[in-house]
Backbone as CSV, one residue per row, in Angstrom:
resi,resn,N_x,N_y,N_z,CA_x,CA_y,CA_z,C_x,C_y,C_z
1,MET,14.477,-1.656,8.078,13.579,-0.968,7.150,12.240,-1.706,7.106
2,PRO,11.158,-0.962,7.049,9.835,-1.590,7.040,9.454,-2.153,5.676
3,LYS,8.569,-3.117,5.745,8.008,-3.736,4.549,6.495,-3.505,4.541
4,ILE,5.910,-3.480,3.360,4.468,-3.298,3.221,3.790,-4.649,3.382
5,VAL,2.774,-4.681,4.244,1.977,-5.883,4.454,0.517,-5.509,4.207
6,VAL,-0.170,-6.306,3.398,-1.574,-6.057,3.084,-2.410,-7.226,3.580
7,ASP,-3.492,-6.906,4.275,-4.476,-7.912,4.660,-5.507,-7.951,3.523
8,TYR,-5.338,-8.909,2.622,-6.199,-8.981,1.443,-7.635,-9.354,1.791
9,ASP,-7.882,-9.879,2.983,-9.258,-10.148,3.415,-9.995,-8.841,3.701
10,LEU,-9.250,-7.806,4.110,-9.844,-6.502,4.388,-9.847,-5.581,3.173
11,CYS,-8.863,-5.731,2.310,-8.679,-4.822,1.178,-9.861,-4.879,0.222
12,GLU,-10.390,-3.702,-0.112,-11.474,-3.590,-1.084,-10.997,-2.945,-2.380
13,ALA,-9.693,-2.747,-2.519,-9.104,-2.140,-3.713,-9.770,-0.808,-4.046
14,ASN,-9.900,0.042,-3.028,-10.502,1.362,-3.215,-9.606,2.327,-3.977
15,ALA,-8.339,1.980,-4.121,-7.345,2.762,-4.870,-6.880,4.021,-4.157
16,VAL,-7.257,4.198,-2.911,-6.750,5.339,-2.152,-5.230,5.244,-2.051
17,CYS,-4.730,4.067,-1.752,-3.283,3.878,-1.622,-2.574,4.171,-2.945
18,MET,-3.166,3.766,-4.047,-2.569,4.005,-5.353,-2.546,5.495,-5.672
19,ASP,-3.579,6.220,-5.283,-3.614,7.664,-5.506,-2.530,8.369,-4.701
20,VAL,-2.298,7.898,-3.481,-1.329,8.524,-2.583,0.102,8.098,-2.904
21,ALA,0.292,6.829,-3.215,1.631,6.274,-3.443,1.642,5.391,-4.689
22,PRO,1.563,6.002,-5.879,1.456,5.214,-7.108,2.698,4.383,-7.438
23,ASP,3.827,4.717,-6.845,5.033,3.908,-7.067,5.056,2.663,-6.182
24,ALA,4.131,2.602,-5.230,4.099,1.481,-4.285,2.910,0.550,-4.493
25,PHE,1.801,1.088,-5.007,0.564,0.312,-5.118,-0.075,0.495,-6.492
26,ARG,-0.698,-0.580,-6.982,-1.461,-0.509,-8.229,-2.709,-1.370,-8.077
27,VAL,-3.850,-0.813,-8.442,-5.088,-1.582,-8.481,-5.255,-2.069,-9.915
28,GLU,-5.401,-3.365,-10.043,-5.490,-4.000,-11.358,-6.903,-3.894,-11.921
29,ASP,-7.034,-4.230,-13.197,-8.341,-4.178,-13.865,-9.365,-5.093,-13.214
30,ASP,-8.896,-6.151,-12.549,-9.822,-7.077,-11.882,-10.070,-6.690,-10.418
31,ASP,-9.730,-5.450,-10.070,-9.946,-4.905,-8.720,-9.172,-5.638,-7.637
32,THR,-7.971,-6.049,-7.944,-7.071,-6.591,-6.938,-5.911,-5.624,-6.763
33,LEU,-5.352,-5.619,-5.587,-4.234,-4.726,-5.270,-2.913,-5.445,-5.486
34,THR,-1.998,-4.765,-6.159,-0.641,-5.260,-6.320,0.296,-4.312,-5.591
35,VAL,1.146,-4.866,-4.748,2.174,-4.077,-4.070,3.398,-4.066,-4.984
36,LEU,3.805,-2.893,-5.401,4.904,-2.758,-6.349,6.272,-2.759,-5.679
37,ILE,6.319,-2.453,-4.398,7.581,-2.445,-3.658,7.682,-3.748,-2.883
38,GLN,8.552,-4.606,-3.323,8.789,-5.870,-2.624,10.009,-5.693,-1.730
39,GLY,9.884,-6.088,-0.498,10.999,-5.912,0.434,10.911,-4.556,1.111
40,ASP,12.056,-4.033,1.486,12.113,-2.793,2.251,11.614,-1.599,1.443
41,VAL,10.857,-0.732,2.104,10.372,0.489,1.476,11.545,1.476,1.388
42,PRO,11.868,1.950,0.195,12.963,2.913,0.057,12.662,4.200,0.823
43,ALA,13.692,4.829,1.313,13.539,6.047,2.118,12.760,7.129,1.376
44,ASP,12.967,7.243,0.063,12.288,8.295,-0.692,10.796,8.004,-0.903
45,GLN,10.348,6.800,-0.597,8.937,6.424,-0.721,8.235,6.311,0.628
46,ARG,9.003,6.373,1.686,8.479,6.095,3.032,7.304,6.990,3.417
47,ALA,7.424,8.295,3.225,6.360,9.219,3.635,5.063,8.942,2.881
48,LYS,5.160,8.699,1.584,3.957,8.420,0.786,3.309,7.106,1.221
49,VAL,4.128,6.094,1.475,3.587,4.803,1.915,2.934,4.951,3.289
50,GLU,3.565,5.701,4.181,2.965,5.936,5.506,1.616,6.639,5.366
51,ASP,1.513,7.597,4.447,0.230,8.265,4.199,-0.803,7.269,3.672
52,ALA,-0.387,6.395,2.775,-1.303,5.385,2.238,-1.812,4.464,3.342
53,VAL,-0.927,4.076,4.246,-1.320,3.238,5.386,-2.362,3.974,6.227
54,ARG,-2.084,5.229,6.516,-2.967,6.021,7.375,-4.328,6.269,6.727
55,LEU,-4.347,6.461,5.405,-5.573,6.822,4.708,-6.391,5.639,4.204
56,CYS,-5.876,4.436,4.313,-6.606,3.258,3.840,-7.961,3.168,4.551
57,PRO,-9.064,3.204,3.800,-10.383,3.209,4.435,-10.688,1.939,5.224
58,ARG,-10.056,0.833,4.882,-10.310,-0.435,5.569,-9.175,-0.822,6.511
59,GLN,-8.159,0.040,6.623,-6.993,-0.257,7.468,-6.386,-1.616,7.105
60,ALA,-6.300,-1.869,5.807,-5.816,-3.161,5.313,-4.306,-3.174,5.074
61,ILE,-3.659,-2.020,5.163,-2.226,-1.910,4.897,-1.501,-1.527,6.179
62,ARG,-0.328,-2.138,6.359,0.516,-1.749,7.494,1.973,-1.867,7.094
63,LEU,2.824,-1.218,7.849,4.256,-1.363,7.688,4.768,-2.238,8.812
64,GLU,5.631,-3.158,8.468,6.135,-4.118,9.459,7.644,-4.219,9.318
65,ASP,8.342,-4.132,10.446,9.798,-4.260,10.437,10.232,-5.706,10.384
């Protein structure tokens, strides 16, 4: 099962990922990204997380096995 990996050097906390997959990502008040899914991405969240990866404007998110 894949895990969410974020390159925080690239991430600008644009909140696109949070809009697409709110159960997986949250942008905090200080404009930092928090990954809410630690470990393997559940099957019922996989499609939304894949969309978030694809739509990230900075390509800062990836799934890694």
